[in-house]
N, C-alpha and C positions, 0 to 999 in steps of 0.2 A: 504494500500500500504506500502511495506517495501523495504528498500535498500538491495540488495543482493550482490553487488560487486562495487568496485571502481578501475578503471584501468587508467594508464597513457600511453600516446603515445608521444614519443619524435621524432621529425621530423627535420632533418637537413634542413636548409634553407639558406645556404651559409654564411651569416654573424653571425648567431647564430643558435639555435635550438628552434623551437616551441615546447611547452609542452602543450598538450591537456589532459584534465582530463574528464573521462566519468563515470557517476554514473548510475548503472543499478538497476531496481526494479523487484519485483515479478509479476507485471502486464504488463511487456513487454514495459513499457515506460522508456526511458533512457534520460539523459540530459548531455550536454557537457559544459565545461568551459575551460578557457585557463589560464595557469600559467607561460607563457614564462618568464623565469628569466635568462637573458643573462649571459652566462659564469659560472653559478652556478647551472646548471640543476641537477647534481647528488645530491646535498644537498636538492634540492626541492623534489626529488622523495621520499626521506626518510620521509620528513614532510607529504607528502600525505599519506604514509603508516600508519603513526600515526593517521591521521584523519579517515582513513578507519576502524581502530580498533574500533573507537567510533561509526561510522555512520552505519555500516552494522547492519541490524535489526531495524533501526529507520524508522519512517514515514518521507519521504523526504519533505513533504509539510509543516512541522513545521520549516520553514527556520530561523526565528528570534531566536527561541529556540536553534537550533543547532549552529548558529553563536556564540551566547554568551557562550554556553557550551564549544565549541572548543577554543574560545579566552580565556576564563577564565581558563580553565584547562591546557593551554599551560604553565602557570606559568611564563616562559620567554616570556613575551608578546611582540608583535610587531615584527618589523624587516622584511627584505625583504623575507627571506625564509619562515617563518611561515605564514606571511600574504599573500604571493603569493599562497601558498597551500590552505589556507582558501578562498581566493578570487575565485579560480577556482572551488572549490567544491560548494561554495555558488551560483555562477553563474549557475552551472549545476542543482542545486536544483530549481532555478527559471525556468529554461528551462523545467524541469519535470512538475512543477506546471502549467505552461502555456500550455504545450501539453495536460495535463490531463483535462484541462478545454476548450481546443480548441481555446485559445486566445493568442495574443502576450503578452510578458511580460509587455510592457508599459501599456496595458489595466488593468493589475492587480495593477498597481501603480498610477492609477488616469487618465490614458488616454493621448491622444496627446495634446501637446501644439504646436508642430512643425510637419508639414508634411514632411519636408526635412531639411537637415542640410548643412551648408556651410563647405567645406573642404579646408585644405591646404595640399600640397603634400610634402613629404620627399622622398629622394632618387632619385629625378629627375636629380641630378648632377653626377650620377654614372660614375666614370672613369675620371672626369675632374680634372685637376691639375692647370692650369693657368687661370687667370681671363677671358681671351678671350674664353676659352673652357666652362667656366661656363655660359658666356653670350650666346653662341650658343645653349647650352642645354636648357637654360631658354626660348629661342625663340621657341624651339620645344614644350616645355611644354605648353606655351601659345596658340600655334596653336591647341593643343588638348583640349582647353577650360579651362585650369587651371587659376584660378584667385588669388591664394595665394600660396606662396612657401617658404619653410624653408631650411636653410642649415647652416653649421658651416664653416666660411671662415678662421679660425685661425690656420690652419696647425696643428703642433704638440706642440704648445706652452702650457706652464703650469705655473700658478701663475703670471708670468710677460711676456711681449712681447716687443721685440726691435722695434725701430722706423722703421727699414727696413721691419720687418715682419708685423707690423701693417699697414704700407703703402701698402703692397701687399694685405692684407685682405681688406682694404678699396678700392683698385682698383678692387678687385673681386666684392664687393658689388656695386660699381659704374657701372661695366660692366653689371651686371644683371639688375640694375635699368634702364640703357640706353636701354637694349635689350627689356624689357617688358613694359616700359612706366610707367606713373603715376597711371594707373587704376588697376594695379596688386599689391596686398599686399606682402611685403617682411617681413619675420620673421627670425631673426638672432639668431642662436643657440650658446650658450656658453659652453654647456656640463660641467658646474660647474668647469671651468678651472682656474679662475683668483682670485687674491687677491683684496682687497677693492679698493686701488687706481687705479689699472689697470682696474678693472671693470667700475669704474666711468669714467676713461679716454676714454675707448672704447665707452661707452654709449654716451658721448658727441660728439665723432666723428661720430657716427651713425646717429645722429639727422638729418644731411643734406639729408639723404636718405629716411626719413619718414617711418621707419619700423613700423609694427603693434606692435611688441614687441621684446625685447631682452631677450632671455630665459636663465635661470640659469647662471648668470654672475659669481657667486662664488660657491665654493663647498657647498654641501647640509648640512654639519654638523653643521653650525652656522647660524641661522636665523637672528641674530643681524648683521652679515656681509651683508646678503642680504638686510636688512633694510637700512644699511648705504649706499649701492649702490643706492637703490631706492630713498632715500632722495635727492640725488644729480644728479639723472639721468633725462635728458630732454625727454627720451622716456619711454614708458611703460615697466614694468618688469614682466616677467612670471616665475613661478617656481612651484615645488611640485611633480615632478614625483618620487622623492625619499623620500617622506613622506608617512606615513602609518597610516590610521585611522583618525577619527575625532579628537582624542586627540592630535595627532601630529599637525593637522591643527589649533587647537585652538590657539597655540602660534603664528603661522603665521598670523592668523587673528587679534589677539590682538596687534601684533607689527605693522600691516599694511605694511607687507614686500613685497607684490606683488600686481600688478594690475590685473593679470590673474592667476588663479590657474590651475594646471595640474596634478591632481591625475590620476593614471593608474588603470583601472578596473582589471588588472591582478595582482596587487600588493597591493592596498590600502584597500582591504576588500570586493571587489565585488560590485554587483549592489546596494544593500541596503546602504552600507557604502558610496559609491560615491553619492548616492541621498541625504544622510544626510549632507555630506560635501558641496554639491552644494547648498542645502537649506540655510546653514549658510552663504555661499558666497553671495547668493541672497539677504539676509537681510542686507548685507554690500555693495551691489552694486559692487561686484567683478565679473569679467567675468569668466565663467566656460569653459575651453578649454582643455579637457582631453588629456593626453599623450596616443598615440595610434599608435606606430610604429611596432607592433608585427604581429600576425597572424590573420587569417580570423575569428576565434571564438571570440577573443577579440574585433575585429571590429564589429561583429554582436551584441555583448552585449552592446558595447558603443553606437551603433545606437539606441538601446532601450532607453538608458538614454537620448540621444539627443531628442527623441520624447517628453519626459515628463518634462524636466527642462526649466523653463522660461528664465533663465539666461545662457542657453547654447549659447556659442559664436561661436566657430569654432572647427572643428574636424581634427586632424592629420590623415593622411593615407599615406601608401607607394605608390609611383608613379608606380613602377614596382616590379616584384618579380620573384622568380624561376618559371620555366615554368610549374612545376607540382603543383603549388598552387591550380589550378582549379581541380586537381585530388583528393586532400586530403580532400576537402569539396565540397559541392554543392553551394558554395557562388555565388550569382548572383546579382551584384550591379547595380542599375539604376542611372546613372550619367548624369547630364545635366547642363551646364552653371555654373559650379563651385559648384554644390550641389548634394548630394546623397539623394534619396527618402528613407524614413523610411519603411522597409519591414513590411508586415502585416501577415506573417505566424505565426502559433502557436509557443509559446516558444520564443527562440531566432531566429527561422527561418533558422537554419543552422544545417547540420549533417556532421559528419566526416566519411570518408571512411577508415575503420580500415586497410584494406588490403593495400591501397595506402600509408597510414601512415607508415606501417611496411616496405614498400619498400624503405624508405629513412631514415634509422636509424641514431641515434646520431653520430655526429662527433665533436671533440673538436675544439673550436674557441676561439680566444683571443681578448681582447679589442684593437681597432685600433686607438683610439683617440690620443695617444702620440707616435705613431710609424711612422707617415707620410703616413699611408695607410687609412686615414679617408674616402676617397671617393671610396674605393674598397668595395662597399656596396652590389653590385649585380653582378652576372655573366654576361659576354658579351651578352649571348643569352637571357637575361631576357626579359619578356614580360609585356606589359601593361595589367592591369586586371580590369580597370573600364572604 
């Protein structure tokens, strides 16, 4: 079996663009991966083209060999662009291998530990501005069986936050906690916003609401800063969506900077690399809760990991999406009581519809976090999909 082509499909999805990567072979078996790199899609496409130059003509089943060759020969190792491209291609190779053998990817990596995985939803708050609106939307989510939800209540603040703005954020958390009761887990997103003293201050204020964790309280550039917040935080700290490869994670582990780690399968090296990162976390009794707010292919790949990692804690998933999400792939999730069942189809268990992807081409989008448009995450007509 030889690789004959590598193609990218960039699909507008309102807040960003999904980027799917498809690897083709001379035996008619193809594989898909996802490299959705928010707001830097054009840079990503060039990186995939470089990988294509290496991969065409190779046996796609030699996954470990190709990963190391591509990583080594990049010279400028790591980073969001190169690692996202490699992540998607590596995932597509696992998809090809699974399909060629007629088994799901998790079977190739040791089999199931988990039959299903608990989820927390992101995006349930779309359009909400005031604390009361967040509370009402939280009630609707719980009525649909949601048992854990995440959001960023901090408006457009950066590095520091005024008393008035912090009080509004805390009123928002209080409104959601009151709306959903004590049996639903709340996860508070920081989006890497704050400096050390502000991160500590917020963490202490959040304790009263018993959150599952406070995510990315400080920017990702300095793990010592993250450690400083964790040392004084009365609530669990999570981070890692903007770390790449096991080598980046080594320092986080050595520092003890987080209670939950959140590598992203689209950015941190793909399935094998996340498995290695998760195994190191397992040896240190750190929860594995992958970052997963992107598209259906990334979700399918992360579910394969959820099946085989003993320390898999909880999976992020988007609560609703553009109405054509179900057109661009054959995604079919089985959701019940806060859990998604692990699919058993060969490979990743998902296919993209190339024609449907091409019907929704790239559109430029910009970061919303510091503009006051943070909750404009979905179009008004967006549909639930699980």
